[in-house]
N, C-alpha and C positions, 0 to 999 in steps of 0.2 A: 555183704560181699558184692551183691548186684550193684549197689550204690557206688562202690569203689570202681567197679568195671566201667560203669556209665561215666563216672568222673574222669577216667583216663581215656575213654573212647571218644568223647566229644572233641577234646583238643587234637587228638590224633586225626580224627575225621576232618576237622577244620584245616589242619596242616596239609592233609592229602588233597583236599579241594583246592587249596592255595597253590600247591605244586602243579596240579593238573591244569589250573587256569594259566599259570605262568608258562607251562609247556605249550598250551594251545596258542597263547599269544606269541610265543617264540616261533612256533611253526608258521603262524600267520605272517609274522615278520619275515621269516625266511622265504616264504612263498611270494610275498609282495615284492621282495627284493629281486625276484626273478622276472619281474615285469617292468616294462617301460610305462611310465606315467606321462601323459601329455594333457595339459589343461589350458583351455582358452578361458581366461578369467573375465568375469563380467565386470568390466571397469567403465561401463557406459560407452560414450563415443570415443573410442581409443583402442589401442592394441596392447595386450599383455599376455604372453604365453609362458607357461611353466613346463619345464621338462625335467624329469628325473629318470636317470638310466637305471637298468636292472641292478647296478652296483652302488647306486646312491648318489652319483654325480648330478648336481642340480644346475640347470641353466635357465635364465630368465631372458626371454626374447621380448624386448620392449617393456616399458613400465607404466603405460597408460597415462591418463591425465593426472593432475595433482590430487592428492588425498583420496585415492580410490583403491590402491593396490593392497594395502596392508590387511584390510579385512578379508579380501579375497584370497590372499596367500595363506591366511590362517585355515582355509578349507583344505589345503593340500600339503602344508608343512607343519611339522611339530612346533609347538610354542617354545620348546627348548632349543630349537635349531636356530643358530645365529650366524650361519655362513652360507653363501651361495658361490659356487665355483666360478661362474662367469655370467656376465650380462652381455646381451647382444643388442646394440642400438641400430635398428634397421634404418632409421632416419631421425634427424634431430628436431622434428616437429613436436609441439607441446603434448599432443595426444599420444605420443610414443615415449616421451622422456619425463613427463611431469612427475611421475611416481618414483623416479630414481632418487630424488632428494631424500625421501623417507627410507628407501632401500639402503643407501649409503650410510645413513645415520644408524640404522638398526642392525645391518648385516656386514660381516666381513666378506668382501667380494674379491675373488681370486684374480679375475682378469676382465677386461672390457674389449669388445670387438665393435668397431664402427665402420661405416660405409665410406667416410671421407667427404661427405657433403657437410655444409655448414648452415648455421642459423644465427641471426643477429639478436635473438631474444635473450633476455637476462637469465631465463631458466637454463638455456643451453650454456651460456657463459659460466654460470655458477656450477653446472654439472661438470664441465671440463676442468674448472679450477679445483673442484673437490676430488676428482679422479687423480689430478696431479698432486694435490696435497697429501692424499693417502698413499701415494706411490703405487697405485694399482697399474699393472702393465696394460697399456693402451695399444691395441693391435688393429691394424688396418685390414679389414676382411678383403680377401681376394679370391677370385675363381681358382679352383684347384686345391684350396685348403680342405683338409679332412680332419675333423675333430673326433677323435676316438674318446667317447665319454663313458665307456665301460660296459662289460657284458655283451659286447658285440654291437652295441648301438653306436652309430656314427652320424655326424652332421657334415654334409658336403656343401661348401660355398659355391654357388653357381654364378653369382653376380655380386659386386662389380667385377668386371674383367679388365678394367682400365681406370685411369684417373678420372674421378667424377666430381672433383672438388668444385667445379664451376657449373655442375648440373643442378637441376631442381631437386629438392629433397626426395620427391616421389620417383622421378626417373632414375635417380641414383640409389634407390633403396636396396638393401641387402636382400638377396633371394637365396634360400638354402633348402636342402632336402634332408630331413631326418629319417633314418632308416634303422629298423630293428627286425631282423628276420623277414617275414613276409609283409610286415607293416611298414608303410612309408608315408611321410607327411610333407607336402610341398609348402614351404613357409615363404610367403611372398611380400610381407611388409606392406608398403603402400605402392609397390611397383606398378607401372603403367603398361599399356600395350606396347610402348616404345621399348621398355625393358624386356617384356615378354618376347618381342621379335628378335632381339639380340640373343636371348637365351636359346630360342629355337634354332637360330642360325648356328650358334656354337655347338649345339647338340648334333646337328647334321654333319658337322666337320669332325666331331669327336665321337667315335663309336662307343667309347667307354661311358659317355654321359647318357644315362637313362632317366628321362623325365617322368616316366609312368609312376604314379603314386596312388596309394589307397585313399588318401585324404588330401584335399586341397584347402589350405587356409586362403580364403578368397582375398585378393588384393584390394587395398584401399577401402575396406568396409563395404565392399559391394558396389563401388562407384562404377559408372559406365566407362570410365577411362581405363579400366583394367578388365581382366578375365575375357580376353579375346577368344573367339571361336577356335582359332588354330591352336592357341595355347591349351585350352581346356581339352581339345581333342588329343593333343600330345600327352598331357598329364593323365587323362582318362581315369579320373577318380571315381570311387563309389560314393564318397561323401564329400560335402563342401561345408566349411565352417565360416560363419560371418560374425565379426565382432562389431556391434553397433548399439546405440541406445534407442530406446523407444521414442517415436515421434521426433527424431532428430531433425535439425534444420537443413540438412544436406540432401535429404531424400534417399538416404542409404538404407537398404540396398536398392539400387536402381532397377526398375522393371525389366530393362533390357538385359541386365546381368542375370536376374532370376530366370528370364526366358532362355538365355544361353545355357545355363546349368540344367534347366528342366528339359531342354531339347536332347540332352545326353542321358536323361534318366537318372540324374545325380540326386541323392537324398540330401536335403539342406537342413543344417542346424544353425540357429541364430541365438546370440546371447540376449537380444531384446525380448525374445519369446521364451527362452529356456533357462536363462541365467548362465552361471558358469558351466562349461561343458568339459567333462573329465573323461579321458579315454585311457583304458588300461590294455596293454598288449603283452601276450606271452611269446610274441614273435610268430604266432600262427594265426591268431584271430584277435579281434578287438571287442572290448566291452565298454559301452557308453553309459554314462550316468550324468545327471543334471542337478544343479543346486541353485535354487532361486534365492 
């Protein structure tokens, strides 16, 4: 009799453990969906930012240089997930768009946002052709646009505020602010001090524009042409994120930029030192993690 009870007990216990495990995973999934995920992917000398809203909307801001992004996306996306709601091309330089070739081959992309600047490179021409061939809506980003990405998370476009088709790719870079509750991230692409000055002037004229952000994604990989003192003072971040490769040929981040950030007591995180930087927010506070 004892043997028979044991025989029935073990399968029942195993089933109970399985149900409990599924329940815990389900609870973890529900809780994770209440958070905003932001990741600065370690793509070397380039930019690639992943955003997932509390409701699961996924945005990719830039794609980094060629053949870098797929392995990094695997750190933040399910291997079974084959769709991205939108990609944002802050500028058409190779270190921002090179990875989009792989993205468009692998994922169904819902929409593309571009700044309006151009590049003569074959990579850029191929990207534009592929966007057209796949009939992906191609939207010109403009100041005043607000993207509601779910769960109360929004992306506000701060720049361009005009036609930048004849501008340099850096001066005409898309600048946007991601907000979720008390967490906000200033996304600057490769914008320069020229761009920053325009954004500052616009904010003075429009009381609804609040540049203050918890986190500053430092412009142009920490180049000295970006991150002006006035701009940093207005954004007033607690943290600064820099995307760059180790021992790069550009001297990024520049000592002057690091000095500016340090003068405001801002904590700096760099992909060349830490790898991929992942931030989770419940709208009240931020949790940082790093993956080499």
